[in-house]
Structure formats: structure tokens, C-alpha cells
Phi, psi and omega in degrees: 000147181239126178296137177244151173276185185300331180271000180086012178275152174301124186255035178242159176286145179243131181247131178237154163290168179297324179293311178295321179296320178300315179296318183291326181274345183081025182246180178270159179297320179299320177300315182296314179299318179296317181297318178299312178301319180294313178297317178296323177294318181293320178295320180295316180296319179293321179295319176296318177301313181298315180292322179297320177296315175299321181296315180299314183296315184294320187264339187229358179061029176207153176266351187285110181299318181295323182291317180295321177299319179295317179300319188264337183080011182264147173285165183302313183298324179293316180295318178296321177300314176300311179301312184293325176293321178290326176297318177295327177288330185272327184278142178296000000 
């Protein structure tokens, strides 16, 4: 059985490989691949931003990056290096 929406359409997600997705959408496989990479990159960047904010709150009780830089005496690139090193130590 397949769950249907109010209009009687299949109400499940459909997963395609890039070749089939391109054919189904009428696009090129390169466009599908490029779009997937772009979306995945945006998701990763958003997750890093979220974790950076949580890290600042936990360690410095503020979300303000400039304030954290003043507290630590670190430049932005150094602060990000510290954050990413701690993130690598904490994540499985």
C-alpha cells in the first residue's frame, strides 16, 4: 500500500540517482550534481555556524564573536582554528 495525499497523489519521498533525477527533471546530470554539492555545502556551513554559536555560549557566555575575540586576544582565524580543533576532538 502507498500513502496518498488529499489529491490522491503518492505521498512519499522519491529518491533518484543523479542520472535518473536529471532525466525526471529534464535537466543535465551535471546540474543535478552541482546542485547537490551546493546544497550539501550550505547545510554543512549552517551546521558549523550553529555549533560555533553554541561553543561561544558555552565557553564565553556570549554569541558575539567580536566580544570573544576581545576576551581571548585571538584574531578571527585563530578563534576559528581553536573552535574547529575542539570540534574535531568532540565529534565522533
